[in-house]
Each structure stands twice: as C-alpha cells, then as structure tokens.
C-alpha positions as CSV (number, residue, x, y, z in Angstrom):
1,X,24.6,-26.6,39.4
2,X,25.1,-28.1,42.9
3,X,23.7,-31.6,43.5
4,X,21.5,-30.6,46.4
5,X,19.9,-27.9,44.2
6,X,19.3,-30.4,41.4
7,X,17.7,-32.8,43.9
8,X,15.4,-30.2,45.5
9,X,14.4,-28.8,42.1
10,X,13.5,-32.3,40.8
11,X,11.5,-33.0,44.0
12,X,9.5,-29.8,43.5
13,X,9.0,-30.5,39.7
14,X,7.8,-34.0,40.4
15,X,5.3,-32.9,43.0
16,X,4.0,-30.1,40.8
17,X,4.1,-31.6,37.3
18,X,5.1,-35.3,37.4
19,X,7.9,-37.4,36.0
20,X,8.1,-35.8,32.6
21,X,8.8,-32.4,34.2
22,X,11.8,-33.9,36.0
23,X,13.1,-35.5,32.8
24,X,12.6,-32.3,30.8
25,X,14.5,-30.3,33.5
26,X,17.4,-32.8,33.5
27,X,17.6,-32.7,29.7
28,X,17.5,-28.9,29.7
29,X,20.6,-28.7,32.0
30,X,22.3,-31.5,30.0
31,X,22.2,-33.9,33.0
32,X,22.8,-37.3,31.5
33,X,23.2,-39.8,34.4
34,X,20.3,-42.2,34.1
35,X,19.6,-45.6,35.6
36,X,16.8,-48.1,35.8
37,X,14.3,-47.5,38.7
38,X,12.2,-50.5,39.6
39,X,9.6,-48.2,41.3
40,X,9.2,-46.0,38.2
41,X,9.7,-49.0,35.9
42,X,11.8,-47.0,33.5
43,X,15.2,-45.3,33.0
44,X,15.2,-42.1,35.1
45,X,17.7,-39.4,36.0
46,X,19.8,-40.5,39.0
47,X,22.0,-38.7,41.5
48,X,24.4,-40.7,43.7
49,X,22.4,-43.9,42.9
50,X,19.1,-42.3,43.9
51,X,16.1,-41.8,41.5
52,X,15.5,-38.1,41.0
53,X,11.8,-38.8,40.3
54,X,10.7,-40.9,43.3
55,X,13.8,-41.1,45.6
56,X,14.3,-44.8,45.4
57,X,17.8,-46.2,45.7
58,X,19.1,-47.4,42.3
59,X,20.8,-50.8,42.7
60,X,22.4,-50.9,39.2
61,X,25.2,-48.7,38.3
62,X,24.4,-45.4,36.7
63,X,24.7,-45.4,32.9
64,X,25.1,-42.7,30.4
65,X,22.2,-41.9,28.1
66,X,22.0,-39.7,25.1
67,X,19.8,-36.7,25.3
68,X,16.7,-37.7,23.3
69,X,15.2,-34.2,22.9
C-alpha cells in the first residue's frame, strides 16, 4: 500500500473513530513502524517520522513493535 494512501486512510479513521481505529488499521495491514508521540503520549504508528494519529513530527527514531493483536 502506498504511503500517501496509508496517511490519508489514517487521517480519515482518526477523524471518524479516533486513535484506536488508526492502530487497528495499521495492525490489520501488518504495519509495524511505531514511535513515541509526545502529543498522543504513547507509542503510535509513524510514517516518515510523522505520527499517523495526530500528524506531529516524531523526534525519536522509529522503532519496530510487535503486533499485539
């Protein structure tokens, strides 16, 4: 799936159903790039050092996370 499609889908999901919908979507497509977002105050899916939940730039390097579902 192309990165711009992932980003747009996450934005739509967040606006419609919140953070958990974004995380569920990323898990469903086995997207496992997570980083700590200071605005969300938790580990979130990231794309090119940007939080896929709120859009904040992630200053720490992206880390791998196991799928917890």
